[in-house]
C-alpha positions as CSV (number, residue, x, y, z in Angstrom):
1,M,26.7,131.7,-110.8
2,Y,27.0,128.7,-113.2
3,C,25.4,128.3,-116.6
4,L,22.3,126.2,-116.5
5,D,23.0,124.7,-119.9
6,C,26.8,123.9,-119.9
7,G,27.8,124.4,-116.3
8,T,30.4,127.0,-117.0
9,K,31.1,129.6,-114.2
10,I,29.8,133.1,-115.0
11,D,31.5,136.0,-113.3
12,D,29.5,138.8,-111.7
13,G,28.5,141.5,-114.1
14,E,28.6,139.3,-117.2
15,L,25.5,139.3,-119.3
16,Q,26.0,135.9,-121.0
17,C,27.8,132.6,-120.7
18,P,31.4,132.8,-122.1
19,H,31.2,129.2,-123.3
20,C,27.7,128.7,-124.8
21,G,26.4,132.3,-125.0
22,S,23.2,131.7,-122.9
23,L,21.8,135.0,-121.5
24,V,22.1,135.6,-117.7
25,N,18.7,137.2,-117.5
26,D,17.0,134.1,-119.1
27,M,18.8,131.9,-116.5
28,K,17.6,134.1,-113.6
29,A,14.0,134.0,-114.9
30,R,14.2,130.2,-115.1
31,I,15.6,130.0,-111.5
32,A,12.8,132.2,-110.3
33,A,10.1,130.2,-112.0
34,A,11.6,127.0,-110.6
35,E,11.5,128.4,-107.1
36,E,7.9,129.5,-107.5
37,I,6.9,126.0,-108.7
38,I,8.6,124.3,-105.8
39,V,7.0,126.7,-103.2
40,Y,3.6,127.5,-104.6
41,T,2.5,124.6,-106.7
42,D,0.6,121.4,-106.1
43,A,1.1,118.2,-108.2
44,V,-1.8,117.5,-110.6
45,S,0.1,114.7,-112.4
46,P,3.7,113.5,-112.7
47,S,4.2,116.0,-115.6
48,R,1.9,118.9,-114.7
49,T,1.5,121.2,-111.6
50,S,-0.9,123.9,-110.6
51,K,-0.9,126.8,-108.1
52,L,-2.2,126.0,-104.7
53,P,-5.3,127.8,-103.6
54,L,-5.3,130.2,-100.7
55,V,-5.2,128.6,-97.2
56,S,-8.8,129.8,-96.5
57,E,-10.0,128.1,-99.7
58,R,-8.3,124.7,-99.2
59,S,-10.3,121.7,-98.2
60,Y,-9.2,118.6,-96.2
61,Q,-10.6,115.2,-95.9
62,D,-10.0,112.1,-93.7
63,Y,-9.3,108.6,-95.0
64,L,-13.1,108.0,-95.2
65,G,-13.8,111.1,-97.3
66,N,-15.4,113.2,-94.5
67,P,-14.5,116.9,-94.5
68,L,-12.0,118.1,-91.8
69,D,-11.8,121.6,-90.3
70,P,-8.0,122.6,-90.1
71,S,-8.8,124.8,-87.1
72,N,-9.9,121.8,-85.0
73,E,-7.2,119.7,-83.2
74,V,-7.0,116.1,-84.4
75,D,-6.7,113.4,-81.8
76,P,-4.1,110.9,-83.2
77,S,-5.6,108.0,-81.2
78,K,-8.8,108.2,-83.3
79,V,-7.1,108.2,-86.7
80,T,-4.3,105.7,-86.1
81,K,-4.6,102.0,-85.2
82,S,-1.5,102.0,-83.1
83,A,1.3,104.2,-81.9
84,K,3.6,102.8,-84.6
85,D,1.6,104.5,-87.3
86,L,2.9,107.9,-86.1
87,K,6.5,106.8,-86.7
88,A,6.0,105.4,-90.1
89,I,8.2,106.8,-92.9
90,P,6.2,108.0,-95.9
91,T,6.9,106.1,-99.1
92,I,7.8,108.3,-102.2
93,G,6.9,106.5,-105.4
94,D,8.4,107.0,-108.9
95,E,5.3,109.1,-109.9
96,D,6.0,111.8,-107.3
97,P,7.0,115.0,-109.1
98,F,9.2,116.1,-106.2
99,I,11.3,113.0,-106.0
100,T,15.0,113.7,-105.5
101,K,16.8,114.0,-108.8
102,P,20.3,112.8,-109.5
103,M,23.2,115.3,-109.3
104,Q,23.8,117.0,-112.6
105,R,27.2,117.4,-114.2
106,I,29.5,120.1,-112.7
107,V,32.3,121.5,-114.9
108,T,35.1,123.8,-113.8
109,D,36.3,126.9,-115.7
110,T,39.0,124.8,-117.2
111,G,36.5,122.2,-118.5
112,Q,37.3,119.6,-115.9
113,V,34.3,117.5,-114.8
114,V,34.1,117.7,-111.0
115,A,30.9,115.7,-110.5
116,D,28.7,113.6,-112.8
117,V,25.7,111.4,-112.7
118,D,26.3,108.1,-111.1
119,R,25.0,105.6,-113.6
120,E,26.5,102.5,-112.2
121,P,23.7,100.0,-111.3
122,K,23.7,98.9,-107.7
123,A,22.1,96.0,-105.9
124,Y,21.4,96.2,-102.1
125,R,21.1,93.1,-100.0
126,Q,19.0,93.1,-96.8
127,A,19.9,91.0,-93.8
128,Q,17.7,87.9,-93.4
129,K,15.2,87.9,-90.5
130,R,15.7,85.3,-87.9
131,R,12.7,83.1,-87.5
132,R,11.7,82.1,-84.0
133,F,11.2,78.5,-83.1
134,P,7.5,77.8,-82.9
135,I,7.5,76.5,-79.3
136,G,3.8,76.9,-78.7
137,Q,2.8,75.0,-81.8
138,V,5.2,72.1,-80.8
139,V,3.7,71.9,-77.3
140,I,0.1,71.8,-78.7
141,C,1.0,69.0,-81.1
142,V,2.6,67.0,-78.3
143,L,-0.5,67.3,-76.2
144,V,-2.8,66.3,-79.0
145,V,-0.6,63.2,-79.7
146,A,-0.6,62.3,-76.0
147,I,-4.4,62.6,-75.8
148,L,-4.9,60.4,-78.9
149,A,-2.5,57.8,-77.5
150,C,-4.4,57.7,-74.2
151,G,-7.6,57.3,-76.2
152,L,-6.3,54.3,-78.1
153,V,-4.9,52.6,-75.0
154,F,-7.7,53.2,-72.6
155,G,-10.6,53.7,-75.1
156,S,-12.4,50.4,-74.3
157,E,-12.2,50.9,-70.6
158,I,-13.5,54.5,-70.9
159,Q,-16.4,53.4,-73.1
160,S,-17.5,50.6,-70.8
161,A,-17.4,53.0,-67.8
162,I,-19.6,55.4,-69.7
163,Q,-22.1,52.7,-70.7
164,A,-22.3,51.5,-67.1
165,F,-23.0,55.0,-65.9
166,V,-25.6,55.8,-68.5
167,S,-27.5,52.4,-68.7
168,P,-29.5,52.8,-65.5
169,E,-31.1,56.0,-66.8
170,V,-31.9,54.6,-70.3
171,K,-34.9,52.7,-69.0
172,T,-36.5,55.9,-67.6
173,D,-36.0,58.0,-70.8
174,A,-39.4,57.1,-72.3
175,P,-41.6,58.0,-69.3
176,F,-39.8,61.3,-68.8
177,S,-40.2,62.3,-72.4
178,Q,-43.9,61.5,-72.4
179,S,-44.3,63.6,-69.2
180,D,-42.3,66.4,-70.8
181,Q,-44.6,66.4,-73.8
182,G,-47.6,66.5,-71.6
183,V,-46.3,69.5,-69.7
184,A,-45.5,71.3,-72.9
185,S,-48.9,70.6,-74.3
186,S,-50.6,71.7,-71.1
187,A,-48.4,74.9,-71.1
188,E,-49.6,75.7,-74.6
189,Q,-53.2,75.2,-73.6
190,S,-52.8,77.2,-70.4
191,Y,-51.6,80.3,-72.3
192,S,-54.3,82.7,-71.3
193,E,-55.4,86.3,-72.0
194,G,-53.5,87.5,-69.0
195,D,-50.3,86.0,-70.3
196,F,-50.8,87.8,-73.6
197,S,-51.5,91.0,-71.8
198,S,-48.1,90.7,-70.1
199,D,-46.4,90.0,-73.4
200,L,-48.1,93.0,-74.9
201,S,-46.9,95.3,-72.1
202,Y,-43.4,94.1,-72.6
203,A,-43.5,94.6,-76.3
204,Y,-44.9,98.2,-75.8
205,A,-42.0,99.0,-73.4
206,N,-39.4,97.6,-75.8
207,L,-40.7,99.9,-78.6
208,A,-39.1,102.9,-76.9
209,S,-35.6,101.3,-77.3
210,L,-36.4,100.3,-80.8
211,R,-37.3,103.9,-81.5
212,S,-33.9,105.0,-80.3
213,E,-32.2,102.4,-82.6
214,V,-34.1,103.8,-85.6
215,D,-32.8,107.3,-84.7
216,E,-29.3,105.8,-84.7
217,A,-30.0,104.4,-88.2
218,V,-31.0,107.8,-89.4
219,D,-27.7,109.3,-88.0
220,D,-25.7,106.6,-89.7
221,L,-27.3,107.4,-93.0
222,E,-26.7,111.1,-92.7
223,G,-23.1,110.7,-91.6
224,Y,-21.8,107.9,-94.0
225,Y,-23.9,107.7,-97.2
226,R,-21.4,110.0,-99.0
227,V,-18.3,108.1,-97.8
228,S,-16.1,106.8,-100.6
229,S,-15.4,103.4,-98.9
230,S,-18.0,100.9,-100.1
231,E,-17.1,98.6,-97.2
232,T,-18.0,101.2,-94.6
233,R,-21.3,102.0,-96.3
234,G,-22.0,98.3,-96.7
235,S,-21.6,97.7,-92.9
236,Y,-24.1,100.4,-92.0
237,A,-26.5,99.1,-94.6
238,D,-26.3,95.5,-93.1
239,K,-26.9,97.1,-89.7
240,C,-30.1,98.7,-90.9
241,V,-31.3,95.4,-92.5
242,S,-30.6,93.5,-89.3
243,L,-32.7,96.0,-87.3
244,I,-35.6,95.5,-89.8
245,D,-35.4,91.7,-89.3
246,E,-35.4,92.1,-85.5
247,I,-38.5,94.4,-85.5
248,T,-40.3,92.1,-88.0
249,Q,-39.6,89.0,-85.9
250,E,-40.9,90.7,-82.7
251,R,-44.0,91.8,-84.5
252,S,-44.6,88.3,-85.8
253,E,-44.0,86.7,-82.4
254,L,-46.6,89.1,-80.8
255,S,-49.1,88.2,-83.5
256,S,-48.6,84.4,-82.9
257,S,-49.1,85.0,-79.2
258,R,-52.4,86.8,-79.9
259,E,-53.6,83.8,-81.9
260,K,-52.5,81.3,-79.2
261,A,-54.4,83.3,-76.6
262,Q,-57.4,83.3,-78.9
263,I,-58.0,87.1,-78.6
264,S,-61.2,87.9,-80.5
265,A,-61.6,91.0,-82.6
266,D,-64.4,92.4,-80.3
267,S,-62.1,92.3,-77.3
268,E,-60.7,95.4,-75.7
269,L,-57.3,93.8,-75.5
270,Y,-57.4,93.3,-79.3
271,D,-57.7,97.1,-79.8
272,K,-54.6,97.6,-77.6
273,Y,-52.8,95.0,-79.7
274,Q,-53.7,96.8,-82.9
275,K,-52.2,100.0,-81.7
276,V,-48.9,98.3,-80.7
277,D,-48.8,96.5,-84.1
278,E,-49.4,99.9,-85.8
279,L,-46.3,101.3,-83.9
280,Y,-44.2,98.4,-85.3
281,G,-45.4,99.4,-88.8
282,Y,-44.3,103.0,-88.4
283,L,-40.8,101.9,-87.4
284,L,-40.6,99.5,-90.4
285,D,-41.8,102.3,-92.8
286,R,-39.0,104.6,-91.6
287,L,-36.3,101.9,-91.8
288,S,-37.6,100.7,-95.3
289,A,-36.9,104.2,-96.7
290,I,-33.4,104.3,-95.1
291,S,-32.6,100.8,-96.4
292,Q,-33.5,101.9,-100.0
293,C,-31.2,104.9,-99.6
294,W,-28.3,102.6,-98.7
295,E,-29.0,100.4,-101.7
296,V,-28.8,103.4,-104.0
297,S,-25.6,104.7,-102.3
298,L,-23.9,101.3,-102.7
299,S,-24.7,101.3,-106.4
300,F,-22.3,104.3,-106.9
301,D,-18.5,104.2,-106.6
302,N,-18.4,107.9,-105.9
303,P,-21.6,108.8,-104.0
304,K,-20.7,112.4,-103.4
305,K,-22.0,113.4,-106.8
306,H,-25.4,111.6,-106.4
307,D,-27.0,113.2,-103.3
308,S,-30.4,113.7,-104.8
309,E,-30.6,110.2,-106.2
310,I,-29.5,108.6,-102.9
311,L,-31.9,110.6,-100.7
312,A,-34.9,110.3,-103.1
313,P,-36.5,107.4,-101.2
314,L,-36.8,109.6,-98.1
315,K,-39.2,111.9,-99.9
316,T,-41.9,109.3,-99.6
317,D,-41.7,109.6,-95.8
318,L,-41.2,113.4,-95.5
319,K,-43.8,116.2,-95.0
320,G,-42.7,119.7,-94.2
321,G,-39.1,118.5,-93.7
322,N,-40.1,115.9,-91.0
323,S,-40.6,112.2,-91.1
324,V,-44.3,111.2,-91.3
325,S,-43.8,107.8,-89.8
326,E,-41.7,109.1,-86.8
327,A,-44.3,111.8,-86.1
328,A,-47.1,109.2,-86.3
329,F,-45.2,106.9,-83.9
330,D,-44.6,109.7,-81.3
331,E,-48.3,110.7,-81.5
332,L,-49.6,107.2,-81.0
333,Y,-47.1,105.9,-78.5
334,S,-48.7,107.5,-75.4
335,E,-52.2,106.4,-76.5
336,A,-51.1,102.8,-77.1
337,D,-50.1,102.0,-73.5
338,P,-51.8,98.7,-72.7
339,S,-51.9,99.5,-69.0
340,K,-54.4,102.3,-69.5
């Protein structure tokens, strides 16, 4: 072996370096410690390492911060955007504690330096990339110039032809517009109780699909409110807000249709409308609590440490571990059928 301090060769059986006097046992202990660090340690910082935990105690996460089970097979198509990602070479930065170190000085028994650190600065030049000629852009520019030239040359002729084609119809614009207005006004006046009953039945049937979308919003919250990416959480929060706007608009349109049909409060159809309107309210109550949870989640950079604060708005809609608004919706839905 060679001395770790001066590089002098030490024959087998010797207890210390003949050149500097370093103990062989100390060198062996240093080599063993270095091998243990390389094999069994994990980098905490560029200057400090720690022992890795047991395999059974290690945890893994994907790029979104979701926990991964090492026993499950990972589908590369779901975690990579293209096949080229699998062939990418990892980049080792200057802060990596395991970056390759330069060769140390090697000295023979006679004191001759066999190898030393190469300290000569080097500069590497990369070949310039050949730029392709933009043929497509040139063709588009030529076509645009040709069209503009044709417009300048034949512009007056084209304009006169258009005026000759449109002028016979100009005289009849006013009568048609008046008749259209009359038809529109008569259509508004002819909106009857039967028309509103049809719209009410359609709105009731559409509530089932809206109920499914609310369930999807709940699943999105449960799956992504702890994700570290604020962009991902923001996209799901916007999706919840858009669903709230959609339900609110449908509810408002149904209310306007009831007023247009002049449905009185003592009508049987009015009672059916109230039940459908109440179903809209239950869905909005559930989505309002979910939207508040998203707002709290987006206020934290690391939401994993704030579970109780993020999920606190849901407590206003929970009873016995179940959603109060969803339970009320399911109970009332069968009774609110306008066809009964």
